C-alpha positions in Angstrom: 81.6 88.6 110.3 84.5 88.9 108.0 87.9 89.2 109.5 90.5 90.9 107.3 93.2 91.9 109.8 96.3 91.3 107.6 96.4 91.4 103.8 99.8 90.4 102.6 100.8 91.3 99.0 103.1 89.0 97.1 104.5 89.9 93.6 102.8 87.6 91.1 106.0 87.0 89.2 108.1 86.1 92.3 108.0 82.3 92.3 110.1 82.0 95.4 107.7 84.2 97.4 104.7 82.4 96.0 106.2 79.1 97.0 106.4 80.1 100.7 103.3 82.3 100.8 101.3 79.5 102.6 103.7 79.7 105.5 102.5 83.2 106.4 99.5 83.5 108.8 97.9 86.4 107.0 94.1 86.5 106.8 94.4 87.2 103.1 97.2 86.6 100.7 97.0 88.8 97.6 98.9 87.9 94.5 99.8 91.1 92.8 99.6 91.6 89.0 99.8 95.4 89.2 102.5 97.7 90.5 104.8 94.9 91.9 105.1 93.4 88.4 106.9 95.2 85.6 105.2 95.3 82.2 107.4 92.7 80.6 106.5 90.2 83.4 102.7 90.6 83.3 102.0 87.5 81.3 104.4 85.4 83.4 102.8 86.7 86.6 99.3 85.7 85.3 100.5 82.2 84.6 102.1 81.8 88.0 99.2 83.4 89.9 96.8 80.8 88.3 99.3 78.0 89.1 99.6 79.0 92.8 95.9 79.9 93.5 95.2 76.8 95.6 98.6 76.3 97.2 99.0 79.8 98.7 95.8 79.4 100.7 96.6 75.9 101.9 97.2 77.2 105.5 93.8 78.8 105.8 94.4 82.2 104.2 91.9 83.5 101.6 93.4 84.2 98.2 92.9 87.4 96.3 94.6 88.7 93.2 95.2 92.4 92.6 94.3 93.2 89.0 95.2 96.2 86.8 92.6 98.9 86.4 90.5 99.2 83.3 92.5 102.2 81.8 95.5 99.9 81.4 93.6 97.6 79.0 95.0 94.7 80.9 92.1 93.9 83.2 90.3 91.4 81.0 93.5 89.4 80.5 94.2 89.4 84.2 90.7 88.1 84.9 90.7 85.5 82.2 93.9 84.2 83.7 93.0 84.0 87.4 89.2 83.4 87.8 89.4 79.8 88.6 88.7 77.5 91.5 90.8 78.6 94.5 90.3 82.3 94.0 88.3 84.0 96.7 88.4 87.6 95.5 90.0 90.2 93.3 91.3 93.7 94.2 90.6 96.4 91.6 93.6 98.8 91.6 93.0 102.5 91.2 89.2 102.3 91.3 87.9 105.7 90.4 84.2 105.4 89.7 81.3 103.1 90.4 81.1 102.2 86.7 84.5 100.5 87.1 83.0 98.2 89.7 79.8 97.5 87.7 82.0 96.5 84.7 84.0 94.2 86.9 80.9 92.6 88.4 79.6 91.9 84.9 82.9 90.3 83.8 83.2 88.2 86.9 79.7 86.8 86.4 80.5 86.0 82.8 83.6 84.1 83.9 81.9 82.3 86.8 79.1 81.1 84.5 81.6 80.0 81.8 83.8 78.1 84.2 81.1 76.5 86.3 81.8 78.6 89.5 79.0 79.7 91.8 77.7 83.0 90.5 78.6 85.8 92.9 81.3 83.7 94.7 84.2 85.9 93.7 84.4 88.8 96.1 85.7 92.3 95.3 88.0 94.6 97.2 88.4 98.2 95.9 91.7 100.0 96.1 90.9 103.7 96.4 94.2 105.5 95.8 93.4 108.7 93.8 91.6 111.9 94.5 88.8 110.7 92.2 88.7 107.3 93.9 88.4 108.9 97.4 85.6 111.3 96.3 83.7 108.5 94.7 84.3 106.0 97.6 80.7 105.5 98.8 79.1 105.1 95.4 81.9 102.7 94.3 81.5 100.6 97.4 77.7 100.1 96.9 78.0 99.6 93.1 78.1 95.8 93.5 77.1 93.3 96.2 80.4 91.6 95.6 82.3 94.4 97.3 83.4 93.3 100.8 86.2 95.8 101.5 87.9 99.0 100.5 91.6 99.7 100.8 93.1 103.2 101.2 96.1 103.4 98.9 98.2 106.2 100.5 101.2 105.8 98.2 99.4 106.5 94.9 97.0 109.0 96.6 99.9 111.2 97.8 101.4 111.0 94.3 98.1 112.0 92.8 97.8 114.9 95.3 101.4 116.0 94.6 102.4 115.8 98.2 105.1 113.9 100.1 104.3 110.6 101.8 105.3 110.6 105.4 105.1 108.1 108.3 103.2 110.8 110.4 100.5 110.7 107.7 99.2 114.2 108.2 98.9 114.6 104.5 96.5 111.6 104.4 94.1 112.7 107.2 91.1 113.8 105.0 91.3 110.9 102.6 91.9 108.3 105.3 88.9 109.5 107.3 86.6 110.0 104.4 87.3 106.5 103.0 86.7 104.9 106.4 83.3 106.6 106.8 82.3 105.8 103.2 83.2 102.1 103.8 81.2 101.9 107.0 78.2 103.7 105.3 78.4 101.1 102.6 78.6 98.2 105.0 82.1 97.1 103.9 85.3 96.7 105.8 87.8 99.6 105.7 91.4 98.4 105.2 94.2 100.8 106.0 97.1 101.7 103.6 100.5 100.0 103.5 103.1 101.4 105.9 106.2 101.6 103.7 108.7 102.1 106.6 108.3 98.5 107.5 111.4 98.3 109.7 110.1 101.1 112.0 107.8 98.9 114.1 107.0 101.5 116.7 105.8 104.0 114.1 103.8 101.3 112.4 102.0 100.4 115.7 101.3 104.0 116.3 99.8 104.4 112.8 97.7 101.2 113.3 96.2 102.6 116.5 95.4 105.9 114.7 93.7 104.1 111.9 91.7 101.9 114.2 90.3 105.0 115.8 89.1 106.1 112.4 87.3 102.8 111.8 89.9 100.7 110.0 89.7 96.9 110.7 92.7 95.6 108.8 95.8 96.5 106.9 97.4 96.1 103.5 100.9 94.9 104.3 104.0 94.7 102.2 106.3 92.7 104.5 105.7 89.5 106.4 107.1 91.1 109.6 104.0 93.2 109.9 101.6 90.2 109.9 101.7 89.3 113.5 101.4 92.9 114.6 98.3 93.3 112.5 96.7 90.1 113.6 97.2 91.1 117.2 96.3 94.8 117.0 93.2 94.4 114.8 91.8 91.6 117.1 89.8 92.3 120.3 92.1 92.3 123.3 91.5 89.7 126.0 90.1 92.5 128.2 87.7 93.5 125.5 86.5 89.9 125.1 85.9 89.6 128.8 84.1 92.9 128.9 81.9 91.9 126.0 81.0 88.5 127.6 79.9 90.4 130.7 77.9 93.0 128.8 76.0 90.3 126.8 75.3 88.2 129.9 74.0 91.2 132.0 72.0 92.8 129.2 70.3 89.5 128.3 69.6 88.5 131.9 68.8 91.8 133.5 67.6 93.8 130.4 66.0 91.8 127.7 64.6 89.1 130.0 63.1 91.8 132.3 61.9 94.2 129.7 64.5 96.9 130.5 66.1 99.1 127.8 69.2 99.7 129.8 71.1 98.1 132.7 74.3 98.9 134.6 77.6 97.0 134.1 80.8 97.9 135.9 79.4 101.3 136.8 78.4 102.2 133.2 75.1 102.2 131.4 74.5 99.4 128.9 71.8 99.8 126.3 71.1 98.2 122.9 74.0 99.8 121.0 76.5 98.8 123.6 75.0 95.3 123.6 75.3 95.0 119.8 78.9 96.2 119.9 79.7 93.6 122.5 78.1 90.9 120.3 80.2 92.1 117.4 83.4 91.8 119.5 82.5 88.2 120.4 81.7 87.3 116.8 85.0 88.6 115.6 86.8 86.8 118.5 85.0 83.5 117.5 86.0 83.8 113.9 89.7 84.6 114.8 89.7 81.5 117.1 88.3 79.4 114.3 91.0 80.7 111.9 93.7 79.9 114.4 92.4 76.4 115.0 92.3 75.7 111.3 96.0 76.6 111.0 97.2 74.2 113.7 
């Protein structure tokens, strides 16, 4: 299963940050060509992003690029610049409609074929950060098999809704919950919004826990100090891993092997959904262990 606990954004025109990006243990490093880059720097950011595609992922991180949305008329130029070997995926900013995704899918295939890349190898993450984007979350997420994740963009969403962005996130409740459900229905990973008060670590941890209970499995982050917190909090705890190992062992030995639909473990009933959940926990744990081993 895909593990996307921490997604660090790096401005595409900041060569100093790009140069040290491979020292950050984020699951994904996203080179930003959108909001973090002023208009006059877009072309420079494209050139630098292409140059650093391979190096920023040298420590085991996947490499994505956030591209400008179609309405800006910059999307084609972004894609022409960065779809090369070393790119794992692109994040479409301000995705509002499934047609935006279908158009992106077509363009990616055209570039993959032209540049000798495996067709379908470039993944897509959708940034849903407007009222329109939230309402169309599910149809957008199923518009292409390339889509692997959807990110809730709280900053632009609150701007679009004409409300104030707060750390308490009350104003985000509907959109945050709706997007998580849409992502799960579509079979893609829900990634929570950036937490802009990055120095308030206690508030950040509280917000992560709330998002986890909504179904979020990772976080878009804007400061390296948030990486370790995300990697820990979005991973199964040691207690969860031990519980999952016990559930799998008991269900397979006492349930499946003996033709029973349910067994007891630690005083609670274990049936097939509980067993499947336990297997998911162990699969995630195994992938995280593999990532950690690759970084050493």
